[in-house]
Rosetta silent file (secondary structure, phi, psi, omega in degrees, C-alpha in Angstrom):
SEQUENCE: XXXXXXXXXXXXXXXXXXXXXXXXXXXXXXXXXXXXXXXXXXXXXXXXXXXXXXXXXXXXXXXXXXXXXXXXXXXXXXXXXXXXXXXXXXXXXXXXXXXXXXXXXXXXXXXXXXX
SCORE:     score description
SCORE:     0.000 S_00000001
   1 L     0.000  144.873  176.086   -2.954    8.082    7.157 S_00000001
   2 E  -123.286  140.282  178.028   -1.909    4.451    7.142 S_00000001
   3 E  -135.360  125.459 -178.427    1.446    3.123    8.345 S_00000001
   4 E  -130.027  136.881  176.312    2.544   -0.499    7.860 S_00000001
   5 E  -106.173  136.978  178.523    5.874   -2.109    8.777 S_00000001
   6 E  -125.189  140.355  174.128    7.358   -4.929    6.733 S_00000001
   7 E  -107.234  115.357 -176.417   10.394   -7.076    7.550 S_00000001
   8 E  -110.516  142.927  175.301   12.245   -8.025    4.372 S_00000001
   9 L  -136.323 -170.141 -174.302   15.078  -10.496    3.916 S_00000001
  10 H   -60.655  -17.143  176.751   16.854  -12.226    1.012 S_00000001
  11 H   -62.630  -21.901 -177.190   13.702  -14.197    0.134 S_00000001
  12 H   -97.576    5.260 -176.424   12.378  -10.962   -1.442 S_00000001
  13 E   -83.459  152.357  168.325   15.510  -10.293   -3.545 S_00000001
  14 L   -89.810 -178.287 -173.959   15.905  -10.499   -7.308 S_00000001
  15 L   -59.864  -25.698 -179.398   18.954  -12.125   -8.929 S_00000001
  16 L   -87.222    1.773  171.618   21.103   -8.998   -8.431 S_00000001
  17 L    92.622   10.426  176.356   20.606   -9.095   -4.643 S_00000001
  18 L  -115.551  166.873 -179.303   18.169   -6.225   -3.989 S_00000001
  19 E   -62.297  133.121 -178.739   14.467   -6.286   -3.102 S_00000001
  20 L   -70.261  148.082 -178.119   12.342   -7.111   -6.161 S_00000001
  21 H   -59.787  -27.720  178.332    9.989   -4.444   -7.526 S_00000001
  22 H   -63.639  -31.373  176.855    6.927   -6.593   -6.882 S_00000001
  23 H   -70.970  -38.527  175.462    7.575   -6.181   -3.154 S_00000001
  24 H   -57.862  -49.391 -178.987    7.793   -2.400   -3.562 S_00000001
  25 H   -58.564  -47.874 -177.452    4.428   -2.443   -5.332 S_00000001
  26 H   -57.278  -45.333 -177.697    2.785   -4.656   -2.686 S_00000001
  27 H   -68.523  -43.148  179.002    3.897   -2.424    0.181 S_00000001
  28 H   -65.446  -44.232 -179.639    2.964    0.832   -1.574 S_00000001
  29 H   -62.107  -43.669  179.072   -0.402   -0.527   -2.725 S_00000001
  30 H   -60.014  -47.321 -177.468   -1.272   -1.771    0.772 S_00000001
  31 H   -65.647  -43.173  178.779   -0.479    1.572    2.426 S_00000001
  32 H   -66.295  -42.362  178.520   -2.352    3.613   -0.191 S_00000001
  33 H   -56.841  -50.759 -177.389   -5.297    1.178   -0.110 S_00000001
  34 H   -66.390  -32.395  175.802   -5.697    1.403    3.679 S_00000001
  35 H   -64.478  -44.505  178.886   -5.425    5.193    3.600 S_00000001
  36 H   -70.595  -42.855 -176.929   -8.245    5.368    1.026 S_00000001
  37 H   -68.012  -16.030  176.913  -10.294    2.580    2.612 S_00000001
  38 L   -67.270  -14.595  179.164  -10.229    4.450    5.946 S_00000001
  39 L   -94.830   -4.313 -173.731  -12.811    6.781    4.365 S_00000001
  40 L  -118.882  129.486 -178.105  -15.161    3.969    3.328 S_00000001
  41 L  -113.353   -5.615 -174.257  -17.312    2.010    5.770 S_00000001
  42 L  -117.551  -27.970 -173.139  -19.547   -0.017    3.486 S_00000001
  43 E  -129.715  150.917  174.986  -17.641   -1.351    0.435 S_00000001
  44 E   -76.279  139.997  176.317  -14.293   -2.929   -0.380 S_00000001
  45 E   -95.095  143.828  176.791  -12.019   -0.816   -2.590 S_00000001
  46 E  -113.522  139.161  175.006  -10.290   -2.233   -5.655 S_00000001
  47 E   -73.935  123.272  178.931   -7.020   -0.920   -7.091 S_00000001
  48 E  -106.971  -14.743  176.977   -7.736    0.303  -10.616 S_00000001
  49 E  -168.779  151.018  178.527   -4.344    1.849  -11.341 S_00000001
  50 E  -153.926  129.378  174.798   -1.015    2.421   -9.672 S_00000001
  51 E  -113.591  135.471  178.435    2.083    4.395  -10.663 S_00000001
  52 E  -134.189  154.042 -179.737    5.317    3.943   -8.790 S_00000001
  53 E  -127.398  120.218  175.881    8.743    5.503   -8.757 S_00000001
  54 E   -85.965  124.656 -178.562   11.770    3.618   -7.474 S_00000001
  55 L  -113.722  -13.648 -177.689   14.169    6.083   -5.845 S_00000001
  56 L  -163.742  135.128  176.499   16.605    3.810   -4.008 S_00000001
  57 L   -73.128  148.525  176.056   17.380    0.071   -3.971 S_00000001
  58 L  -120.029  147.853  177.907   16.741   -1.830   -0.750 S_00000001
  59 L  -115.586   -0.782  177.441   18.479   -5.000    0.408 S_00000001
  60 L   139.084 -172.453 -178.088   16.300   -5.850    3.401 S_00000001
  61 E    97.616 -167.974  179.592   15.502   -4.880    6.948 S_00000001
  62 E   -84.863  126.789  179.889   12.454   -3.122    8.323 S_00000001
  63 E  -118.784  135.952  177.591   10.606   -1.027    5.760 S_00000001
  64 E  -109.417  127.410  174.805    7.782    1.365    6.638 S_00000001
  65 E  -104.513  125.494  179.773    5.041    2.088    4.113 S_00000001
  66 E  -117.334  126.600  179.714    3.133    5.303    4.741 S_00000001
  67 E  -121.906  149.876  176.856   -0.067    6.048    2.844 S_00000001
  68 E  -145.979  143.936  176.651   -2.337    9.067    2.743 S_00000001
  69 E   -69.108  140.142  178.721   -5.593    9.928    1.018 S_00000001
  70 E  -111.200  -49.843 -178.364   -5.282   12.597   -1.679 S_00000001
  71 E  -160.120  168.152  179.416   -8.740   13.010   -3.223 S_00000001
  72 L    95.137  139.257  178.933  -12.126   11.431   -3.886 S_00000001
  73 L  -146.177   -1.882 -177.836  -14.989   10.727   -1.518 S_00000001
  74 L  -111.543  -74.585 -175.589  -17.726    8.939   -3.425 S_00000001
  75 L  -116.976  -36.413 -178.458  -16.744    6.133   -5.775 S_00000001
  76 E  -115.170  134.855 -177.916  -13.148    6.767   -6.900 S_00000001
  77 E  -126.046  146.677  173.944  -10.327    7.594   -4.492 S_00000001
  78 E  -119.528  132.907  178.195   -6.721    8.629   -5.036 S_00000001
  79 E  -140.088  153.302  178.217   -4.083    7.893   -2.418 S_00000001
  80 E  -122.992  159.929 -179.550   -0.320    8.080   -2.351 S_00000001
  81 E  -146.738  160.197  174.241    2.294    6.133   -0.439 S_00000001
  82 E  -141.733  154.207  177.072    6.004    6.096    0.189 S_00000001
  83 E  -108.721  132.670  176.305    8.491    3.530    1.462 S_00000001
  84 E  -112.848  121.558 -175.470   11.042    4.402    4.126 S_00000001
  85 L   -79.819 -179.607 -175.879   13.957    1.950    4.310 S_00000001
  86 L   -61.900  -23.098  178.549   15.811    0.698    7.391 S_00000001
  87 L   -89.628    0.574  179.853   18.191    3.704    7.214 S_00000001
  88 L    86.335   10.327 -179.754   15.279    6.174    7.247 S_00000001
  89 L   -97.840  147.023  174.966   15.637    7.086    3.556 S_00000001
  90 E   -70.223  130.816 -179.245   12.809    7.146    1.034 S_00000001
  91 E  -109.466  -22.021 -179.948   13.143    4.166   -1.317 S_00000001
  92 E  -167.477  161.631  172.395   10.000    4.556   -3.435 S_00000001
  93 E  -147.476  157.267 -179.302    6.742    6.410   -3.803 S_00000001
  94 E  -158.027  162.646  177.816    3.544    5.757   -5.661 S_00000001
  95 E  -129.519  130.325 -179.149    0.037    6.949   -6.380 S_00000001
  96 E  -119.894  152.814  173.367   -2.957    4.655   -6.654 S_00000001
  97 E  -113.520  131.248 -175.170   -6.511    4.959   -7.877 S_00000001
  98 E  -128.718  140.261 -177.713   -9.110    2.910   -6.012 S_00000001
  99 E  -124.261  141.993  175.430  -12.757    2.322   -6.832 S_00000001
 100 E   -63.209  134.427  176.308  -15.621    1.151   -4.643 S_00000001
 101 E   -96.895 -177.450  174.604  -16.616   -2.397   -5.486 S_00000001
 102 E   -90.224    1.654 -175.712  -19.945   -4.127   -5.039 S_00000001
 103 E   -84.343  115.479  177.287  -18.415   -6.262   -2.265 S_00000001
 104 E   -67.098  134.974  176.893  -19.793   -5.305    1.170 S_00000001
 105 H   -57.717  -35.824 -176.954  -17.056   -4.968    3.786 S_00000001
 106 H   -64.716  -12.560  179.599  -19.304   -6.834    6.227 S_00000001
 107 H   -91.101   -3.397 -173.710  -18.997   -9.954    4.021 S_00000001
 108 L  -109.383  136.999  174.499  -15.195  -10.158    4.371 S_00000001
 109 L   -56.800  140.093 -179.841  -13.128  -11.735    7.137 S_00000001
 110 L    88.999  -12.481  179.356  -11.327   -9.062    9.112 S_00000001
 111 L  -115.504  -12.264 -179.740  -13.966   -6.431    8.342 S_00000001
 112 L   -70.389  143.968  174.771  -16.967   -7.937   10.121 S_00000001
 113 L   -74.300  142.110  176.556  -18.063   -6.357   13.369 S_00000001
 114 L   -60.133  142.674  179.637  -17.723   -8.680   16.377 S_00000001
 115 L  -179.074    0.000    0.000  -20.976  -10.181   17.321 S_00000001
């Protein structure tokens, strides 16, 4: 499971005053990605598809994205995520498909072992 907290303010709003859908996608994709990538120790995963469902508008505050692995263990992984708004209500959910890339994790900043 992956859990990420985001602090949103009016900078993330669309013209009607609620959080823009691109922010929903970013938070859901990150949580699902980290849930799937927790099973992989050698390669970076790439998002190959993502479906999302908006269930409630958000206007800001602290949002928690929770992701969990659903299936896949070799090359393709499926993970789902949900957003919990500042009031503790679900605001969105999504399911992503992730594929192992040719990019070694050890070649990326933040993934290298200290040494």
